[in-house]
Each structure stands twice: as C-alpha cells, then as structure tokens.
N, C-alpha and C positions, 0 to 999 in steps of 0.2 A: 301531919300525914305524910310519911316518907314515901316518895316516889309516886304519889297520886296527885291528880289535878285537884286544886283547891282554890279558894278565894278568901280574901279578907278585905276589910275596909277601914279607912282612917276617917273619922269624923272631924270636921273643921267647923269652928264657930264663925258665924257671919260677922262677929265683932272684930275679927282680925282683918277685915277689909278686902279690897279687890286685889286680884293677882293676874299677872300677864303670862306667867309660865310656871311650871312645876318641874321638879326633878326628884327621883326616888333613889335613895342610898341603901345599900345592902350591907348588913353586918352579920357576924357569927358563922354563916354558911351561905354558899351561893344559891341563887334562885333562878329558875328558868321561867321568865315572864312570858305570858301569852298575849294579854292585852290589859288595858287599864280603862276604866270608865270614870270620868270626872262629872260629878253631879253639881249643878250650879244652884244658887239661891233662888233663881226665878223659875225653877222646876225643869229646866232643860238639862241635857247632858251631852257629852261628846265622848266617843270611843276612840282610843288610840291603840293601834297594833304595835307591840314592842317586839315580840317573838325573838328574844335573845336571852342567853344565859349571862347573868351578872354575877361575878364572883364576890365573895366576902371582901369588903373594903372597896367595892366598885360602885358605879352609879349609872343610871340611865342617861340618855341624851337629855338635853333641855326640851321639854314638851311645851310648845307655845299653845296658849289657850285662845280659841276663836271668839269673836263677837265682843260686844261692849259690856255685857253683864258677866263679870267674872268673879263674883263672890262665890267661893267654893263651899258647898255644903258637906260633901264627902267625896272620897276617892276610893273606888273599889278596884282591886288588882287581882287578876287571875294568873295563877302560876303553878309550877310543878316543883316540888322539893327534891332534893338529892336522895335517891333510894339507898345509897351506900353508907349513909351516916344517920345517927340518931339526933344529931345537932339540928336545930331549927334556925332558919334564917330570920333576921329581923329587918323590917323595912321601915325607913324613916322618910317622911315627906317634907320637902322644902319648897317654899313658894317664893316667886320673884314678883315684886310689886311693879 
C-alpha cells in the first residue's frame, strides 16, 4: 500500500527460545515506522514507539524487551510506505538471546 498507513506481523515459534532484545532490518525500499508491538508467549505484550524513517539497508535501534518472560509469539509493526515508488520494503526480524 504505497503511501498509506499499514501493518504487518512476523510470527515467531516458541521453540526458538527466549530473547532479550530485537532489531528490525529494512531491505528493498525505506519504511517509515510508527510503532511496534511485541506479543509474548505468556499472553502479554509491549508496545515500542519507533517513529522514524529507516532507509533500505538500514535498521532500527536495539529494542530491549522487558520482564522475565521473553518468549516472542509475534511482532506486529505499524508503518507507512513510500508513496513515490511502487517498490515494497521488506522487514526482517532479528532477536538477541
């Protein structure tokens, strides 16, 4: 959706274990992030305001995860794509144990 607000999610299997932090990498086309919601295996979630444009090849800051239960179930990110191109950005999620 070029130029409009949108959201997507990345599912994470609990078999991958606990994480202490995450980082999002952007490829193909820049993305203007609004916020990210991390959903944990115990049913809780945390919302992180990013509110910045990440160019293609760029990455967010390291996002430390709160609490002792840090098995991630999914990460939902809210963003706005570039209205001046038909290219779509690709977001990759990396976790730190």
